[in-house]
C-alpha positions as CSV (number, residue, x, y, z in Angstrom):
1,M,0.0,0.0,0.0
2,L,2.9,2.5,0.8
3,D,4.4,1.8,-2.6
4,Q,1.1,2.6,-4.2
5,L,0.7,5.9,-2.3
6,L,4.4,6.9,-3.2
7,A,3.6,6.2,-6.9
8,V,0.4,8.3,-6.8
9,L,2.3,11.1,-5.2
10,S,4.9,10.8,-8.1
11,P,3.1,12.2,-11.2
12,R,4.4,11.2,-14.6
13,A,5.9,14.0,-16.7
14,L,4.2,14.4,-20.1
15,G,6.3,17.4,-21.4
16,D,5.9,21.1,-21.4
17,D,5.5,21.1,-17.6
18,V,2.4,19.0,-17.7
19,F,2.1,16.0,-15.5
20,E,-0.4,13.2,-15.0
21,G,-1.4,11.7,-11.8
22,G,-3.0,8.5,-10.8
23,Q,-5.6,7.7,-8.1
24,M,-5.2,6.2,-4.7
25,H,-8.8,5.3,-4.0
26,P,-10.4,4.5,-7.3
27,R,-13.6,3.1,-5.6
28,A,-14.2,6.1,-3.5
29,A,-17.2,8.5,-4.0
30,Q,-14.6,11.3,-4.7
31,V,-11.0,12.2,-4.9
32,F,-9.4,12.7,-1.6
33,G,-8.2,16.4,-1.5
34,G,-4.9,15.7,0.2
35,Q,-4.0,13.4,-2.7
36,V,-4.4,16.3,-5.1
37,L,-2.4,18.7,-2.8
38,G,0.5,16.3,-2.6
39,Q,0.4,15.6,-6.4
40,C,0.5,19.4,-7.2
41,L,3.5,19.9,-4.8
42,R,5.4,17.1,-6.5
43,A,4.6,18.5,-10.0
44,A,5.8,21.9,-8.9
45,A,8.9,20.5,-7.2
46,A,9.9,18.8,-10.4
47,T,10.4,22.2,-12.1
48,V,12.4,23.7,-9.4
49,P,16.1,23.2,-8.4
50,A,16.4,20.6,-5.7
51,D,18.2,23.1,-3.3
52,R,15.1,25.2,-3.2
53,P,12.5,23.1,-1.0
54,V,8.9,24.2,-0.8
55,H,8.1,26.7,2.0
56,S,4.4,27.3,1.3
57,L,1.3,26.1,-0.6
58,H,-2.0,27.7,-1.0
59,A,-4.9,26.0,-2.8
60,Y,-8.6,26.3,-3.5
61,F,-10.7,23.2,-4.1
62,L,-13.1,23.9,-7.1
63,R,-14.8,20.8,-8.1
64,R,-15.3,17.2,-6.9
65,G,-12.9,15.0,-8.5
66,D,-13.6,11.7,-10.2
67,P,-11.5,9.0,-8.6
68,R,-11.8,6.7,-11.6
69,A,-10.2,9.2,-14.0
70,P,-6.5,10.4,-14.1
71,L,-5.6,13.9,-13.2
72,Q,-3.7,16.4,-15.4
73,L,-1.5,18.8,-13.5
74,E,-0.4,21.9,-15.4
75,V,2.5,23.9,-14.1
76,E,3.1,27.5,-14.6
77,R,6.6,28.9,-13.8
78,A,5.6,32.2,-12.3
79,L,9.0,33.2,-10.9
80,D,12.5,32.1,-10.7
81,G,14.3,34.8,-8.7
82,G,17.6,35.0,-6.8
83,S,16.4,32.8,-3.9
84,L,12.8,32.3,-4.4
85,S,10.9,30.4,-7.1
86,S,7.1,30.5,-7.5
87,R,4.8,28.0,-9.2
88,R,1.1,27.8,-10.1
89,V,-0.4,24.4,-10.6
90,V,-3.9,23.6,-11.9
91,A,-5.3,20.2,-11.5
92,R,-7.8,19.3,-14.2
93,Q,-10.1,16.4,-15.2
94,R,-11.8,16.4,-18.5
95,G,-10.6,19.9,-19.2
96,E,-12.2,21.4,-16.0
97,A,-10.1,22.7,-13.2
98,I,-10.9,20.8,-9.9
99,L,-8.1,22.6,-7.8
100,V,-5.8,25.6,-8.3
101,S,-2.8,26.2,-6.2
102,S,0.2,28.5,-5.7
103,L,3.6,27.1,-4.3
104,S,6.8,29.0,-3.2
105,F,10.2,27.5,-2.9
106,Q,13.3,29.1,-1.2
107,G,16.9,28.2,-0.8
108,A,18.4,28.0,2.6
109,G,18.5,31.2,4.6
110,Q,19.6,32.5,8.0
111,G,17.6,34.4,10.6
112,E,16.2,34.5,14.0
113,A,14.1,31.5,15.3
114,F,10.9,31.0,17.5
115,Q,8.2,28.4,17.5
116,V,5.1,27.5,19.6
117,D,5.8,24.7,21.9
118,M,4.5,21.2,21.2
119,P,1.5,20.2,23.5
120,S,2.0,17.4,26.0
121,V,0.3,14.3,24.7
122,P,0.7,10.6,25.2
123,P,3.5,8.9,23.0
124,P,2.3,7.0,19.9
125,E,3.3,3.7,21.7
126,A,0.6,4.3,24.1
127,L,-2.2,4.6,21.5
128,R,-4.0,2.2,19.0
129,S,-3.9,3.1,15.3
130,E,-7.0,4.1,13.4
131,R,-6.7,0.9,11.4
132,E,-6.7,-1.4,14.6
133,L,-9.7,0.5,16.0
134,A,-11.6,0.2,12.6
135,L,-10.8,-3.5,12.2
136,A,-11.9,-4.0,16.0
137,G,-15.1,-2.2,15.4
138,G,-16.0,-3.7,12.1
139,T,-16.1,-0.2,10.6
140,L,-13.2,-0.4,8.0
141,D,-14.2,1.1,4.7
142,E,-12.2,-0.7,2.0
143,D,-13.0,2.0,-0.6
144,L,-11.5,4.9,1.3
145,L,-8.5,3.8,3.4
146,I,-7.0,7.3,4.2
147,V,-6.1,6.9,7.8
148,T,-7.0,3.3,8.2
149,G,-5.0,1.7,5.3
150,E,-1.7,-0.2,5.5
151,D,0.3,2.8,4.2
152,L,0.0,5.1,7.0
153,D,0.0,4.7,10.8
154,V,-2.4,7.2,12.2
155,R,-2.9,7.3,16.1
156,L,-5.4,9.7,17.6
157,V,-5.3,10.9,21.3
158,D,-8.7,10.3,22.6
159,P,-10.3,9.1,19.3
160,P,-14.0,9.8,18.9
161,D,-16.8,7.4,18.1
162,W,-17.2,8.4,14.5
163,S,-20.5,6.7,14.0
164,N,-22.0,8.2,17.3
165,P,-20.1,11.3,18.1
166,S,-20.7,13.5,21.1
167,P,-19.8,17.2,21.5
168,R,-16.2,17.6,22.3
169,P,-13.6,20.4,22.9
170,P,-12.2,22.3,19.9
171,H,-9.0,20.3,19.9
172,M,-7.6,17.2,18.4
173,H,-4.1,15.4,18.3
174,A,-2.8,12.6,16.2
175,W,0.5,10.9,15.8
176,M,1.1,10.1,12.0
177,R,3.8,8.4,9.9
178,A,4.4,6.3,6.8
179,T,4.5,2.6,7.6
180,G,7.7,2.1,5.7
181,E,10.9,3.9,4.6
182,V,10.4,6.8,2.3
183,P,13.0,7.9,-0.3
184,D,14.7,11.2,-0.2
185,S,13.2,12.3,-3.6
186,P,12.6,16.0,-4.1
187,G,9.4,17.1,-2.6
188,L,8.2,13.6,-1.5
189,H,8.2,14.0,2.3
190,P,6.4,17.3,2.0
191,A,3.9,15.8,-0.3
192,L,3.2,13.1,2.1
193,L,2.6,15.7,4.8
194,A,0.3,17.6,2.5
195,Y,-1.6,14.3,2.1
196,L,-1.8,13.9,5.8
197,S,-2.7,17.6,6.4
198,D,-6.2,17.2,4.8
199,T,-7.3,15.2,7.9
200,M,-8.9,16.2,11.1
201,L,-9.2,19.9,10.2
202,L,-12.8,19.8,9.2
203,D,-13.5,17.1,11.7
204,V,-12.5,19.1,14.7
205,C,-15.1,21.8,13.5
206,L,-17.8,19.2,13.3
207,L,-17.1,17.5,16.6
208,I,-17.5,20.6,18.6
209,H,-21.3,20.1,18.0
210,G,-21.3,16.3,18.1
211,L,-21.5,16.1,14.3
212,S,-19.6,13.9,11.9
213,F,-19.2,13.7,8.1
214,H,-20.6,10.2,8.2
215,Q,-24.1,11.6,8.9
216,P,-26.2,11.7,5.8
217,D,-27.8,15.1,6.7
218,I,-24.4,16.8,6.8
219,Q,-22.7,18.2,3.8
220,S,-19.0,18.7,4.2
221,A,-16.1,19.5,1.8
222,S,-12.7,21.3,1.8
223,L,-13.0,24.8,0.3
224,D,-9.4,26.1,0.6
225,H,-6.1,24.9,2.3
226,A,-2.8,26.3,3.2
227,I,0.6,24.9,4.3
228,W,3.7,26.6,5.5
229,F,6.9,24.4,5.9
230,H,9.3,25.7,8.5
231,A,12.1,23.0,8.8
232,P,13.1,19.7,7.3
233,F,11.5,16.4,8.5
234,R,10.8,12.9,7.5
235,A,7.3,11.6,6.9
236,D,8.5,8.0,7.7
237,E,9.2,9.2,11.4
238,W,6.5,10.2,13.9
239,L,4.8,13.6,13.4
240,L,2.3,15.1,15.8
241,H,-0.6,16.8,14.1
242,S,-2.1,19.1,16.6
243,V,-5.4,20.8,15.4
244,D,-7.7,23.5,16.8
245,A,-11.0,24.8,15.6
246,E,-10.7,28.5,15.0
247,A,-14.3,29.6,14.0
248,V,-17.5,28.0,12.9
249,G,-20.4,30.0,11.2
250,G,-22.2,30.7,7.9
251,G,-22.0,27.1,7.0
252,R,-18.2,26.9,7.2
253,G,-15.6,25.9,9.7
254,L,-12.0,27.2,9.9
255,A,-9.2,25.1,11.6
256,R,-5.4,25.4,11.9
257,G,-3.0,22.7,12.6
258,R,0.7,22.2,13.5
259,F,3.0,19.3,12.7
260,Y,5.7,18.5,15.3
261,T,8.5,16.0,15.1
262,R,8.9,13.6,18.2
263,D,11.5,15.9,19.7
264,G,9.3,19.0,19.6
265,R,10.4,20.8,16.5
266,L,7.5,22.7,14.7
267,V,8.1,21.7,11.0
268,A,4.8,22.9,9.3
269,S,1.6,24.8,10.0
270,V,-1.7,24.3,8.3
271,A,-5.0,26.1,7.9
272,Q,-8.2,25.0,6.2
273,Q,-11.7,26.4,5.6
274,G,-14.4,23.7,4.9
275,L,-18.0,23.6,4.1
276,M,-20.1,22.2,6.9
277,R,-23.9,22.5,6.8
278,Y,-27.2,20.7,6.8
279,R,-28.4,19.4,3.5
280,R,-31.6,20.9,2.3
């Protein structure tokens, strides 16, 4: 499964800065947004010198993607400056854009340092994985194995009952990593973090009110997404994704997340706004 995910996050170059991306969950109802974020990041990184790692990604989800059709990723080289490179990537299916993104890459620089401390949570060894819990509870969805597949190990602190949620505080924490060694290919570890970052952000906004995307009367979808990368990391080592709901209203929810290494280094920050409303 991990080999499949790494292949999906490695789009095939077609020429003229156009790439084709495959699908991770072809039997799902729609394309997982984190997959497209990771594919856009890898496509953009393929057009940038390897000594300029990605430092930010901003994206808007426009249309629901078809998981049974390939994605075409069109890269525009917006800027190659003295230390910064900027790229725009449009993900299309059947000629229509399903996601537009802007990414920025920067060479190594020097400056002052500060970060918010990592919260105190139990270590991953003290927690059960989402796959273990789904198997034990008989709730494993074979068509959409995002956090319950064999490619990723995701362990929530105080996991909710997704089928019968109750109101909770506006915080969630989860340890995450790939289940095997990930090569040091340009942009691959950031692409895996981008994939992981599209989890829990909308969930934390729903769970405040005891709601879940599993409920048929709830319509939920990612609207826009941003990631800022602060320091190098490995996606095959434990990362803590610490998520807080920021605001809920107008049929939308806004949440932010922080990714920490096990030794407490803040390596990425995330923000996402999503649709969350009752169906008419």
